[in-house]
Structures are given as structure tokens and as C-alpha cells.
C-alpha positions, 0 to 999 in steps of 0.5 A: 489393215491399216489403222488411222491416227484420228489426229493426224487425219484431223491435222492433215484436213486442217492443213489442207483447208488453210492452204486452199483458203490461202489460194485467191479466188474471184466469184463472177455473177452473170446476168440473166433475164429471170431474176429481178433486181431485188432478188439479186440485190437481196441475194448479193447482200446475203452472200457477200454481206455487203451494204444495199449500196454495194449490192445495187451496184454490183447488180447494175454492173451485171445488168449493163456489162453482163457480168461483174466480180462480186466477191474476192478472197480465199477459195473456200469463202469464193466457193461459199459465197457462189453457193449462197447466189446459187441458192436462187438459181443465179449463174456464178463462176469461181475463178482463180 
């Protein structure tokens, strides 16, 4: 039986998270026919922490082009942003 050194496990986890966070990613938001502009705008503000003006611009881009990159950053942060957007069943994709 091998006994794990908790310090080593924590250290490896931190290194893995830092490495993963450094991988650049993008969150793509797709258009749908179910959500209102207000719902999408509110969720964008919550997920991306952008201004009302920026969220409105993203929502219109998604509406007219079918999709938009709404966030660019580290992979872990992208996954968190995507998760918040998906709380109301918005369709997103994280790409690297």
C-alpha cells in the first residue's frame, strides 16, 4: 500500500491548474430561438462581467451572425464563463 504525501498531491494539483489556466481558450455563444435578448444580456453580464453596452453588442452579434466569441482567456476561466452561460440553457462551446 502506497501512502500519498498530501503536500505532493496539493503541489501537483496547483501545478496542473496553473498549466491548464495558461492554455488560451475562447467561449463561443450560439444563437437560439428560446431566450429573450434581456435574458442573454443579463447572463452575459453575470458570466463575463462586462458592461450592459458590451453585453448588448454580444447579444446582437449572436442574433445576426448565429454565434459570437464572448470571452477569451485561460481555459479554466473559459470553462467557468461557459458554465454560467449554460445555467439558463444557453448553448456554448469552449475552443482552444
